[in-house]
Every structure is written in structure tokens, then in C-alpha cells.
N, C-alpha and C positions, 0 to 999 in steps of 0.2 A: 286642557280636559277633553276628551274627543268626544264627539256628537250620536245622540242615541237617540232613536225616534221608535218608539212600541205602539201598535197598532194594535187594537184588540176587534175583533169580529170584521173579518177580510172582508167578507161576504157583501157587509152593509155597505162599505167603500168601494166595494162592485160594482152595487148599485147604483150609489150614486154615480160614476163614474157611465155608466149605461146613461141613465138622462142627460147627462153633460154630453157625454158623443152625438147621441143620436140627437138635441138640440142644435149641436156645431153643423151636424150636416144637414139640418134642416136649414139653417142660416146660410151653410154655403148654396145650397140647391136654388133658394130665394136669392141669392144674392146674381148666382149665375143666371139664371131666368130675370132679373132685371137688367143687367148688363146686355143680355142677347136681344131686348127689346131696346136699351138705349141708342140715342143717337151718338153718343159722346166720341164712342169710336172711330165710326165711321166721319165723324168733324175734323177728329185728331188727323185721320188720312189724307182728307181733305185739305186740310190748313201746310200737311207737310208738303204734299205739292205744290200747291199755292209758293208756300216759300223755293220749292227748286224752282218755279216756274217765272220768279224772281231773279233766282240766281243765274238764269243762262239767259235773261231779257226777255222773255215772252211778256207782252203787255198787258193789264189787267184786263183790257177787251175781249183777250182772247180767251179767260178762265172763266168768266163769267156771263152766264146765259140767264135774263130776264131778274137778276140780283144774286143764284145762285151758282155752285159753283161746277161746273160745267165738264167734269170727271176725263168722258171719252173725250170728246175736246183737246182735252189738255194732252191725254197720252199721245197722242197725235201729233202732235209739236214738238213731244220731249226729245232729243238726241236718244239714240240709243247709246249714249256712254256717257249719259249725265248719272251721275256720282249717284242720285238715289235707285237708277235699276241697275248699278254697278252692285250696291249693298245686296239689295233685294235678289238681283242674281248668285250671289256668292254664297246670299244664307243658305239660297234653294240648294245648289252644289254642293254644299259643306252637307244640308241634312241627307241628301241623297246620298252622296257617298258614305255617310255614316251607315245608314240603313241598307246599302249593300253588305257589310261586314256585321250585322245583324238579323236571326233566325228567328220568329218568334212566331208559336202556336197555341193556340187555347179552344177548348171547347170539347164537352164530354162526347159529339162524335167521334172526334179522334181515336182510336185503338192502337194504332200503330204511327212511325212515322213517314213520312214520303217518300218513295222513291229517289226524287230528283233531289233530296238531300245529300244523299252522297257525292256527287258530281260539283256543290258549292264546298269547298276543301279552304276556298281563304276566310270564310267564317269567321269570326273573333266570339259571338255573344250567340249564345241559343238561349231561349225565355219559352218554355216550354209548361205551361200550368193551368192546371183545373181539366184535364183529360183525362183520359181511362186507358193511357199507355202504358201497358205494364214491364216495357222490357228494353234497355237501350241498345244499339245494335251494336255488332265487332266492330265497325266501318270507325268508330268513332275517334278509333285510333291514326286512322287519316289528317285530322284535324288540328295540323300542330300549330296554326296559329290562335288556337281559344285560347280567351282569357277567360272568361265568363259563362259558368253552367249553371242557368237557373232553371231548376227540375223541380221546380215543389207544386204540391198538391197533386197530385195523378195518381198511378195504382203500380207503380212501378214494386218490383220484387226483391230485384239483383243488380248492383251495379258489374258490369260486365270488367273482367281481368284488362282489356285494353285499356282502360279510361289513368292506368300508367305510364299510356307514351306522352298526355299530355302534360308535356313538360312548361311550358309555359303558361298553366292553368294559374289563377290568384282566389278564385272565388267558385267555390264549389256548394250549391245549396240545392240538395235531397229533400229537405222537410216535408211533413204531410203527407210520405209514401207508404207503404209497406216492406220497407227493408227490415232483414231479420242479423244480416249479417253483413261486414263491410271487409270487402277482397285487401289482402295484405299488400298488392300492388301500386294501392290508394298511394303509397306512404313514399313513390316513386315519384311523384307532382311534388317536385323540391322546392318551387316558387309559390305554391299556392298559401296564401295570407287568409282567406276568411272560409272555416267548414263548419254546413249548418245539417244536423243530422237530426233535427228536433221533430217528434210529433210521430214519428213510426211507431212508437208504443210498445215493440216489440224488442228491441236493441239492448243488447245484456253486455256486450263488450265490444273493446275495438283491437283489432291488432297490434302488435308490439313494434311493425315496419312502421306506423305511424310517427315513430320515434321519430324518425330521420324529417319530418315537417316543420324546419327551427323557424321558418319564416311567417309562421301561422298566428296571427295577432290574435284572432275571434273564434272560438270555439262554442257551439250550441248543442247540449245533446238532450234537452229536454224533455218531458213527456214520452222518457222511453222505460226500458227495466235495469239500469246497472245499480247494481248493490253497492258500489264504492265507485272512486275517481279511476277513471283507465290505468293503468303505467303508463303509456305513449302518453297520455295529455299532461301528465307530472315533466316530461322531457321535451316539453315545447318550450323552450326555452324563452322564445318572443312573448309569448301568450298575455296577452292583458287583459280579455275576457273574457268566462269562465260561466255557460248557466247548465247549471245541470241542475235545476230543478223538475220537479215532479217524475221522480225514478224513484227508488226503493234504496236509497242511503242508508244505513243505519250505522257509518264510523265513516271519519274521512282519514286519510292518509298520514301518518306523524310525519311525513317528510315533505307537507305541504308546500313547506319556505324553500323547496326546490323552484317554485314561478315567484321568480324575481320580479319578474315585471308586471304583474298579475294587481291590476285597477279596480277590476269589479267582479262577484263573488257572486251568482243566486242560487241558494238552495233550499230555498221555502219548497214547500208540499212533499218533505221527506219523510222518514224514519228514524234521525239524527236524535241521541239522548246525550251525546255532549261533544263539544267543539274543542278539537287538540291547541294545546299553547302552541304549538307551530304557526298558528295565524297573525297572534301578535309580531310573530318575526316578519312578515310580509313588508317589507321596505314601500311600496307603490301603495298596497291596498286601501281603498277610499271609502268603497260600500261593500256593504255585505247584507244579505240578506238572506235570513231563514225562517224557517217557522218553528213556532214555540212551544206547541203543545206537546211537544216528548223530551222537548232539553230540560233534563234534570241540574245540567252542569256547564258550563263555559267560562273561561277563563277570564278574572276579573278583570287582566289588563285591555281586555276588547274594549269595556266601554269607558275606562279611567285613562285609554291612549294617547298620546301627544300627539302622533302624526297626522290627526284631522277625521280620522276616520270614522265613517255615517255606518249607525249596526241600523239595523232593523228588521224588528222585529214580529211577523205578519203571524196572528192567531187566528186557524182557520177555522169555521164552522163545522162544526161535525155535524151537525141535524144538515145541511146540507150535501155534504160527503156521505152522508146516507141514504137520503134522497135520489143521487144519480146511479148509487149501486143496485139500488131497486128497478132503476129501468130496466126494461130489454136491449133496446137499439143501444147497447155497450159503446159498440166500433166508433160510429159516426156521432155518438154526444161527445162523446169523451175528444175525438177530434177536433170539431167545432168548440168546443168548451176551452182545451189546451188553445188552440187558437185568438181564440179573445184575452187566456190571463194572460197570454206571452205579449198582445198588443196592449195591453195593459200596465203592463208591469214594465215596460219598455218606457211607457208616456209619462208612468209615476217614477219614475228616476231622470228621465229627461226633465219633468219637473225641478223635478230636488238638484238636477244640477246648475238650471237656469237661474234657479233664486240667487240674488245680488251678494243677502248674508246670511250667514249659517249660526241659530244661536246657540252656544256654548253652555247649554243647560239641558239636562234631559226631559224632553217633553213627552207626555204620557196625552194622548189621544182617546178617547171615546166614543162607540158609536153605538145607537142602539134603535131599533127601526118597530115600530107597532104597527100591526096591522092588523 
């Protein structure tokens, strides 16, 4: 028998998680402050030095002063080729070498990329977040070693066609920007494995050329305006994770079973009326999440599947939806809300997967809040 978890009143669960996350962050902050004030770390480092001194034959009197460890005196006596210093030097060199290949930029004061960037074509990673940058320069085509292009939470309106020149690109994240279209040239990034286009709010279709992305295992197009799953996504033969929640889906394609490697399918917060029978034929599908408000029909076999499928139905609170629609600041509030709900859902899924045992019976959980 399969596993079904039906959860009513999504907003109530989210509220509980918000409280839990807040308390967890407070505990983390308190613990970090405690460790910063604690002398344990310094003591541990001093004992490491003492042990190294003993290995090098430095007498105890040389590293004690008035009964305490004299760190400065010890470091003067340690030979430059000691194992400890070698390890420290190697660690610093490794980190320094890695940083040479990473470009990082953040802050609302940035409206364009610095001019010096075009000369650093050896870079392997771009991490540009929370800026007011709206355009990616065409000279990005020169960065042939680029592996990760992380551009979330900016003001980017278009991806340049030159992005198709990045043959070694493995991860592209342009979530929570202002994209309305995706260039067909992205389909030339044949080694791409992870694609995140979530939270752009206006994306409604993807070019068919993205069918060439046969190495992609992760696609997130949530919080957009897709009326159905794009054809190109159905042709990504290695796809394992598909998040197309918070869109305008009214139906799913009948040939969903083309995605033979699909393991996780997130469909919540759409306008689905029914689920196709082809979902039952997905051999590796282990987690299916939908919103149950509009569903009037679904294959019985989904709940009775013997493949170990977890079926989760989330019933959103219609009152909450109305309150958001009535606010004037739709754009910013929607972005913040969608970003939080994405993190919430990921945490919820992680929690499900980390459980040691899953009951083999249908579990109904009802939450109610009274203010």
C-alpha cells in the first residue's frame, strides 16, 4: 500500500513552522554569541600547539609562562617546516586558490557589473545576489570555464543569447528576477544539470530548444505563469526533481510518464482539476505534492500504489489568498511570500525523507488556530 499524507489548512502549518524557524534562529544566534565569548576554542588551539611542541622536542618550560601557555614564545620556537604550520599554510593556500575562481557581488548599490570583471575570464563561479543589476553583459561568452552562474534576487529582465556559449555550465540560478522570456540559445548549454527559474512571476513558456538539456536533473519554475508543463521539460530524460508549484496549471500532459527518472513532483498552488492516469506509470516517483482545493478527480492507484509513493495534499486557506490579493504591493509581497513558501516546502520534504520509518496507512492531520 502506498503512503498518503493529507494536510488541511496549509497556512496553519506554515505559521507553526514560522515560529519554529524563528526560535531556531534565536537559538543559533545565542549559541554563536556564547561560543564567541567562550575560551574553549582558544584553549583547544593552545593545546594543539603544546602537542606540536612536544613532538618537536621543545621543553615544557618553553611554552609555559606563569603557569599559562605562552603562545607567542612557542610560535617563535616552532620550526617553519613543522607539521602544524604546514597544515595551516596548506589550508590557507587551498582557500586562496579557490577564491581566485569565484566572483561574488551583493548589495543594492550595484546597478551594473564592475568593468574589471571582463578581464577575469578564468572564473568558474559567479555569485551575484540582492543587487539592482538588470542586464547581464554580452562578454559573459568569454567565460568558458564557468560552472556555476548564481544570479538570484536581482532585477534581471533578460538573459543574453551569449549564454549559450557556456558549454561547461552546470548550474544556472536566475530565480526571483524579472524575466519574461528565456533565449533558445540556453539549450546549447549541453552540460547543464540544475536550472532554477523560480519567482520571476511572469514566465509563461520555455523555448523548445531546451529539450537538448539531457543532463538536467533539477528544474524549478515555481511562482510563474505556466499554463502547463512545457514540452521541453517533458523531454529532459534525466529529470529527477520538478517544481512547478504556484503557477496557472489547469491540467497535466497525458504523456507525463516520459519522465522515467522523475522522483519528486511539486504541483501545489495551481488550478488543477484532475491528475492524469499516467502519473501512476512513473516508475521512480516517490513524492507528489498537490493542492486539493480544485481537485475533483484523481487516479485511485496513486493512493494505492505499491511503489512507495508519498502523496501529499495541501489544502490552502482561501481567506489567506484573498488577503494577499487585496494588498497594493503585489510584486514585492508575492516575491517574499513565494520565497518563504519555497524554503518551507523544501524543509518539509527534507523532514519527511529524514524520518526513519513511514507509516503504511493513511494519516489525516487537522490543524486549527483560534485568534
